[in-house]
C-alpha positions in Angstrom: 16.1 -14.7 -2.6 17.9 -17.6 -4.4 18.3 -15.6 -7.7 19.7 -12.6 -5.8 22.2 -14.7 -3.8 23.5 -16.5 -6.9 23.9 -13.3 -8.9 25.7 -11.6 -5.9 28.1 -14.4 -5.3 28.9 -14.8 -9.0 29.5 -11.0 -9.4 31.9 -11.0 -6.4 33.8 -14.1 -7.6 33.9 -13.4 -11.3 34.4 -9.6 -11.4 35.5 -8.2 -8.1 38.0 -10.6 -6.5 40.4 -11.0 -9.4 40.4 -7.2 -10.0 41.7 -6.4 -6.5 39.3 -3.8 -5.2 36.8 -3.7 -2.3 33.0 -3.4 -2.9 30.8 -1.6 -0.4 29.6 -3.0 2.9 30.4 -6.2 4.6 31.4 -7.7 1.2 34.2 -5.1 1.1 35.4 -6.1 4.6 35.3 -9.8 3.6 37.2 -9.1 0.3 39.9 -7.2 2.1 40.3 -10.0 4.7 40.5 -12.5 1.9 43.3 -10.5 0.3 45.2 -10.3 3.7 44.8 -13.9 4.9 44.1 -16.0 1.7 41.0 -17.5 3.4 37.8 -17.6 1.3 35.7 -14.4 1.6 32.6 -16.6 2.0 33.7 -17.6 5.5 34.3 -14.0 6.5 30.9 -12.9 5.0 29.1 -15.5 7.2 31.2 -14.7 10.3 30.6 -11.0 10.1 26.9 -11.3 9.4 26.2 -13.8 12.1 26.4 -11.5 15.2 24.6 -8.8 13.3 21.7 -11.1 12.5 21.6 -12.4 16.1 21.2 -8.8 17.3 18.6 -8.1 14.5 16.5 -11.1 15.7 15.6 -9.2 18.9 15.0 -5.9 17.1 13.7 -6.4 13.6 10.8 -8.5 12.2 11.5 -12.3 12.3 10.6 -12.7 8.6 13.1 -10.1 7.6 15.9 -11.8 9.6 15.0 -15.3 8.4 15.2 -14.3 4.7 18.5 -12.5 5.3 19.9 -15.5 7.2 19.1 -17.8 4.2 20.5 -15.3 1.8 23.7 -15.1 3.7 24.1 -18.8 4.0 23.5 -19.3 0.2 25.9 -16.5 -0.7 28.6 -17.6 1.6 28.3 -21.2 0.5 28.5 -20.3 -3.1 31.6 -18.2 -2.6 33.3 -21.1 -0.9 32.1 -23.5 -3.7 33.3 -21.2 -6.5 36.7 -20.9 -4.8 37.1 -24.7 -4.4 36.1 -25.3 -8.0 38.3 -22.5 -9.2 35.3 -21.2 -11.1 35.9 -18.8 -14.0 37.1 -15.3 -13.2 37.2 -12.3 -15.5 40.7 -10.9 -15.8 41.4 -7.9 -18.1 44.4 -5.6 -17.9 43.1 -3.4 -20.7 39.7 -2.2 -19.4 39.5 -2.3 -15.6 36.1 -0.5 -15.6 34.2 -3.5 -16.9 34.7 -5.5 -13.6 33.6 -2.5 -11.6 30.5 -1.9 -13.7 29.3 -5.5 -13.9 30.3 -6.1 -10.3 28.2 -3.1 -9.3 25.3 -4.4 -11.4 25.5 -7.8 -9.7 25.6 -6.2 -6.2 22.9 -3.8 -7.1 20.6 -6.6 -7.9 20.5 -7.5 -4.3 17.8 -4.8 -4.2 15.6 -7.8 -5.0 15.9 -8.7 -1.3 14.6 -5.3 -0.3 11.6 -5.8 -2.6 10.6 -8.9 -0.7 11.1 -7.3 2.7 14.6 -8.6 3.5 18.2 -7.5 2.9 21.5 -8.8 1.7 22.8 -8.5 5.3 25.7 -6.5 6.7 25.4 -2.8 6.3 21.7 -3.1 5.4 21.0 -4.9 8.7 22.8 -2.2 10.6 20.8 0.5 8.7 17.5 -1.2 9.6 18.4 -1.5 13.3 19.5 2.1 13.4 16.4 3.2 11.7 14.3 1.3 14.2 15.9 3.1 17.0 16.5 6.5 15.4 13.8 6.9 12.7 14.2 10.7 12.6 17.9 10.5 11.7 19.2 10.4 8.2 20.4 6.8 8.3 21.4 6.8 4.6 24.2 9.3 5.3 25.6 7.1 8.1 25.5 4.0 5.8 27.2 5.8 3.0 29.9 7.1 5.3 30.6 3.5 6.6 30.7 2.2 3.0 33.3 4.7 1.9 35.3 4.3 5.1 35.6 0.6 4.3 36.8 1.5 0.8 39.3 4.0 2.2 40.8 1.4 4.5 41.2 -1.0 1.6 43.8 1.4 0.2 46.3 0.3 2.9 45.8 -3.3 1.7 45.9 -2.9 -2.1 48.2 0.2 -1.9 46.8 1.3 -5.2 44.7 4.4 -5.9 43.2 2.6 -8.9 41.6 0.2 -6.5 39.9 3.1 -4.7 38.6 4.6 -7.9 37.2 1.2 -9.0 35.4 0.8 -5.7 33.8 4.2 -6.1 32.6 3.2 -9.6 31.2 -0.1 -8.3 29.4 1.6 -5.4 27.9 4.2 -7.8 26.6 1.5 -10.2 25.3 -0.6 -7.3 23.3 2.3 -5.9 21.8 3.2 -9.3 20.7 -0.4 -10.0 19.2 -0.8 -6.5 17.4 2.5 -7.0 15.9 1.3 -10.3 14.8 -2.0 -8.7 13.1 -0.2 -5.8 11.1 2.1 -8.1 7.7 1.0 -9.0 7.4 -0.2 -12.6 4.5 2.2 -13.2 6.5 5.5 -13.4 4.4 8.6 -13.2 4.5 12.3 -12.6 2.4 14.3 -10.2 1.0 17.6 -11.5 -0.4 20.1 -9.0 -2.3 23.0 -10.6 -3.3 26.1 -8.6 -6.4 27.6 -10.2 -9.3 30.0 -9.6 -12.9 28.9 -9.6 -13.5 30.4 -13.1 -11.0 28.0 -14.6 -11.8 24.9 -12.5 -14.7 23.6 -14.7 -12.7 23.8 -18.0 -9.6 22.2 -16.4 -11.8 19.4 -15.1 -13.3 18.9 -18.5 -9.8 18.8 -20.1 -8.4 16.3 -17.6 -11.4 14.0 -17.6 -12.3 13.9 -21.3 -9.1 14.9 -23.1 -6.5 13.1 -20.9 -8.9 10.5 -19.6 -7.6 10.9 -16.1 -9.0 11.5 -12.7 -7.9 14.2 -10.3 -8.4 15.5 -6.8 -9.4 19.0 -6.0 -8.1 20.5 -2.7 -9.6 23.8 -1.5 -7.2 26.5 -0.4 -6.5 30.2 -0.3 -3.8 32.6 -1.4 -1.4 33.6 1.3 -1.1 37.3 0.4 -4.6 38.3 -0.6 -6.5 35.4 1.0 -8.5 34.7 -2.2 -10.0 31.3 -2.7 -7.9 28.9 -4.7 -8.2 25.3 -5.9 -5.3 22.9 -6.0 -5.8 20.1 -8.6 -3.7 17.0 -8.1 -3.4 14.7 -11.1 -1.1 11.7 -11.7 -0.2 11.1 -15.3 2.4 8.9 -17.1 5.5 10.2 -18.7 4.2 10.1 -22.2 1.4 12.5 -21.2 3.6 15.3 -19.8 3.7 17.3 -23.1 0.0 16.8 -23.6 -0.8 18.0 -20.0 1.5 21.0 -20.3 -0.1 21.9 -23.7 -3.6 21.6 -22.1 -2.8 23.7 -19.1 -1.1 26.4 -21.2 -4.5 27.5 -22.4 -5.3 28.9 -18.9 -3.2 32.0 -18.3 -4.0 32.5 -14.6 -3.0 29.1 -13.3 0.2 28.0 -11.6 1.4 24.5 -12.2 4.3 22.4 -11.0 5.1 18.8 -11.3 7.4 16.2 -9.8 8.6 12.6 -10.3 7.1 10.0 -8.0 8.5 6.7 -6.9 5.4 4.6 -7.8 1.6 4.4 -7.8 -1.0 1.9 -6.6 -4.6 1.8 -7.8 -6.0 3.0 -11.1 -8.5 5.5 -12.5 -10.8 3.7 -15.0 -12.7 6.2 -17.1 -16.2 4.9 -18.0 -18.8 6.7 -20.2 -21.7 5.2 -18.2 -20.5 7.0 -15.1 -20.8 10.4 -16.6 -23.3 12.8 -15.3 -26.0 14.0 -17.8 -24.5 17.5 -17.8 -21.0 16.2 -18.5 -22.3 13.9 -21.2 -24.1 16.8 -22.9 -21.0 18.9 -22.8 -18.9 16.1 -24.3 -21.3 15.6 -27.1 -21.4 19.4 -27.9 -17.6 19.5 -27.8 -17.3 16.5 -30.2 -19.9 18.1 -32.6 -18.0 21.4 -32.5 -14.7 19.7 -33.3 -16.3 17.8 -36.2 -17.8 21.0 -37.6 -14.5 22.7 -37.3 -12.8 19.9 -39.2 -15.4 20.1 -42.0 -15.0 23.9 -42.2 -11.2 23.4 -42.5 
């Protein structure tokens, strides 16, 4: 929480405020109000978040609200402190994209708050409250609309199209960084293979002993003819995608599709001692066959 607050406040003060554009969310409103009034944005950040957090206290989990309150207090206090100390600010007339990119990275790192079950306040709090009441609605679209509406309003303050474009770049970078943070570090791909019974044993052998992975077999049937089918679900890492595709290409009557997944929990630990006698015998025969083939070559 402390790391996220320091990075966010530093990103706003160093990159965004001197470049004259509005970031997304409540920070964007505070930035615009600072430009109009000359009052430090940290005061506006706290003032805007306070009623939202009071409302959230009665709707959301207390732990979520407490973490967000502390984050808001630290961020607002740091913004005021940076302003009083006239802390360093990055100013460049040659390359205006640098502040937007690094400001977006700093704001995107507030995704750390989401990882610990909290938020950076403002729009995120509104999103959580709306999701609590309307979980079936696409809340992300509403939040995106609000963010871009704030950016559009900022045009009438800065009166410069360049400010709008920088805001769009900052929002894009911020969303990408947050997305990366929310993804599990163990990236993986889910393969689903539709196969007949005659191919099931060989596919099982290839997955278990060649890829050293586990899999789950789901029984099903074809929709048109009603014939029995097996759906094999297997999670592999990115490096094994070519190996899996090469393995499955040996079976001409299977249908395979795969997709990216956000993350995984748990693990499949392949152990020789857990092999059945039949599987062990097949593995030994296969190994001897491969050795003989190499000697013949």
